[in-house]
C-alpha positions, -999 to +999 in steps of 0.1 A: -535+289-370-544+253-352-577+250-372-557+256-407-535+226-395-562+205-390-578+214-421-544+216-444-534+178-426-571+167-434-574+178-471-541+160-482-551+130-488-559+111-523-592+109-521-596+148-521-578+151-552-588+117-573-616+112-557-653+114-568-667+148-556-702+153-553-728+182-540-752+173-512-789+183-513-802+195-482-839+199-471-857+218-441-891+216-431-922+243-438-917+258-410-877+263-409-857+267-443-829+277-424-810+246-443-810+272-473-779+285-456-761+251-457-735+242-481-723+203-482-706+184-501-688+150-506-655+130-521-657+089-521-628+069-534-627+028-531-635+028-493-626+067-483-655+088-476-655+125-465-683+153-464-684+187-453-712+207-440-709+246-435-729+273-417-723+301-441-746+329-422-746+350-391-778+329-381-779+289-369-791+267-394-809+234-390-811+207-423-809+173-432-781+166-454-784+142-480-750+122-490-756+103-521-739+070-510-761+038-511-739+017-496-746+034-466-777+011-461-778-014-434-752-005-411-740+020-384-713+043-393-689+065-375-689+102-384-654+115-374-649+153-376-611+157-384-613+190-374-626+190-336-623+158-332-653+150-317-671+114-333-710+105-338-723+076-345-752+071-377-776+047-389-768+045-426-804+037-436-817+073-419-787+090-430-791+082-467-831+077-468-838+111-443-809+124-444-785+134-422-798+164-391-774+188-385-780+216-364-749+245-369-742+275-348-734+308-369-702+297-398-696+262-383-683+237-398-676+201-402-653+179-417-667+144-414-643+111-423-670+083-425-666+048-415-682+018-412-683+004-378 
């Protein structure tokens, strides 16, 4: 119940109803294509940005998620997981160009709020 309470509170924002939704590409490596088990999409409206990453399989998955926001470049960004309260600081250049590296346990997900530092 706590998970759903956090989720419903998080997705109540206007960005989810009226923002621009985009599917995010993901990539892996020749010897690890578990990225095919990852779903990722994002929303943006004005300076609000969110993205979701989900491993929809019973095996762990690794990959890079490519968020389609050019404005990430040249900045450091804080990714706040609104479901767990954890935060990660990431280079906008790496996130935009190479993709955000993710390593997800079976069925694990993140709902990141993305803000410039």
